[in-house]
C-alpha positions as CSV (number, residue, x, y, z in Angstrom):
1,M,144.1,146.3,78.0
2,D,141.4,144.5,80.5
3,F,139.8,141.4,79.9
4,C,136.1,140.2,81.1
5,P,136.3,137.9,84.2
6,K,133.2,136.2,82.8
7,C,134.0,135.0,79.2
8,G,137.6,136.2,78.5
9,K,136.9,138.9,75.7
10,V,138.7,142.2,75.6
11,L,136.9,145.0,77.7
12,N,135.9,148.2,75.9
13,H,135.9,151.6,76.9
14,T,132.7,153.6,77.1
15,R,131.3,156.8,78.6
16,Q,127.9,156.8,80.3
17,G,127.2,160.2,81.8
18,G,130.2,161.5,83.3
19,A,131.8,157.9,83.9
20,V,134.0,155.6,82.1
21,L,133.1,152.0,82.0
22,L,135.1,148.8,80.7
23,V,132.1,146.8,79.1
24,C,132.5,143.5,77.3
25,K,130.5,143.2,74.1
26,K,130.0,139.5,74.4
27,C,128.2,138.9,77.6
28,G,127.4,142.2,78.7
29,Y,129.7,142.6,81.9
30,S,130.9,146.1,83.1
31,K,132.6,147.8,85.6
32,P,133.4,151.4,86.1
33,L,137.0,152.5,85.4
34,Q,138.9,153.6,88.2
35,E,140.4,156.8,88.2
36,Q,143.8,155.9,89.2
37,E,144.2,153.4,86.4
38,K,146.2,154.5,83.5
39,V,144.3,154.5,80.2
40,L,145.5,154.8,76.6
41,A,142.1,155.4,74.8
42,V,141.7,155.5,71.1
43,K,138.4,156.4,69.4
44,R,137.6,155.5,65.7
45,S,134.6,156.5,64.0
46,N,132.5,153.7,62.5
47,K,131.0,155.9,59.8
48,N,132.4,155.6,56.2
49,L,135.4,153.8,57.3
50,R,138.3,154.2,54.9
51,R,142.1,153.0,54.9
52,E,142.5,156.6,56.1
53,D,140.8,155.9,59.4
54,V,141.5,159.2,61.7
55,L,142.5,158.1,65.3
56,T,142.4,160.6,68.1
57,V,144.2,159.6,71.0
58,D,142.9,161.1,74.5
59,D,144.4,161.8,77.7
60,V,147.7,159.7,77.1
61,D,149.9,159.0,80.2
62,T,153.0,158.0,78.1
63,S,155.1,157.0,81.2
64,P,154.3,153.5,81.3
65,L,155.0,153.2,77.5
66,P,158.6,151.9,76.2
67,T,160.8,154.2,74.7
68,T,163.1,154.5,71.4
69,H,165.7,156.2,70.2
70,D,165.4,154.7,66.6
71,V,162.9,157.6,65.4
72,Q,163.1,161.3,64.6
73,C,160.3,163.6,65.5
74,P,159.2,164.8,62.0
75,Q,158.2,168.2,64.1
76,C,161.2,168.9,66.2
77,G,163.9,166.4,65.1
78,Y,164.5,165.0,68.4
79,N,165.3,161.4,68.4
80,E,163.4,159.8,71.6
81,A,159.8,158.9,71.6
82,K,157.3,156.7,73.4
83,W,155.8,154.2,71.1
84,W,152.7,151.9,70.9
85,T,150.7,150.0,68.4
86,V,147.2,150.0,67.3
87,Q,145.5,147.4,64.7
88,T,144.1,149.9,62.5
89,R,143.4,148.1,59.3
90,S,142.3,144.7,58.6
91,A,143.5,141.9,60.6
92,D,145.7,140.4,57.9
93,E,147.7,143.7,57.5
94,P,150.5,144.7,59.9
95,M,149.7,146.9,62.9
96,T,150.1,150.8,62.8
97,Q,152.8,152.1,65.1
98,F,152.5,155.5,66.9
99,F,155.1,157.5,68.4
100,R,155.0,160.6,70.8
101,C,158.0,162.7,70.8
102,T,159.3,163.3,74.5
103,K,160.6,166.5,73.8
104,C,157.8,168.3,72.0
105,G,154.6,165.9,72.2
106,H,154.1,165.7,68.7
107,T,152.2,162.4,67.8
108,W,152.8,160.6,64.4
109,R,152.2,157.2,63.0
110,E,154.1,154.7,60.7
111,Y,152.5,151.9,58.9
112,A,154.7,148.7,58.9
């Protein structure tokens, strides 16, 4: 997660042409995303938001993510997965935890 050096707000990923930029929605600061930077990008449609929002995780490099052995992949049964959290619902509700199986690559989520 990157923060704006001008106002301290979170920088959001956006595409402009073929480039990916980090942009501050508050003050307008932007910088190009360097290709060597590792990025976990989550896209969410703002149309007809419902509790069952669909999230797409693109080009995830899971190597820097923490690993857990306390879950079982629903697809292959393996008990090792990388995990991360995303605030998918309103701020007063718990974050959603995502898992990616280190054996088969299946991704699933659990609500806290």
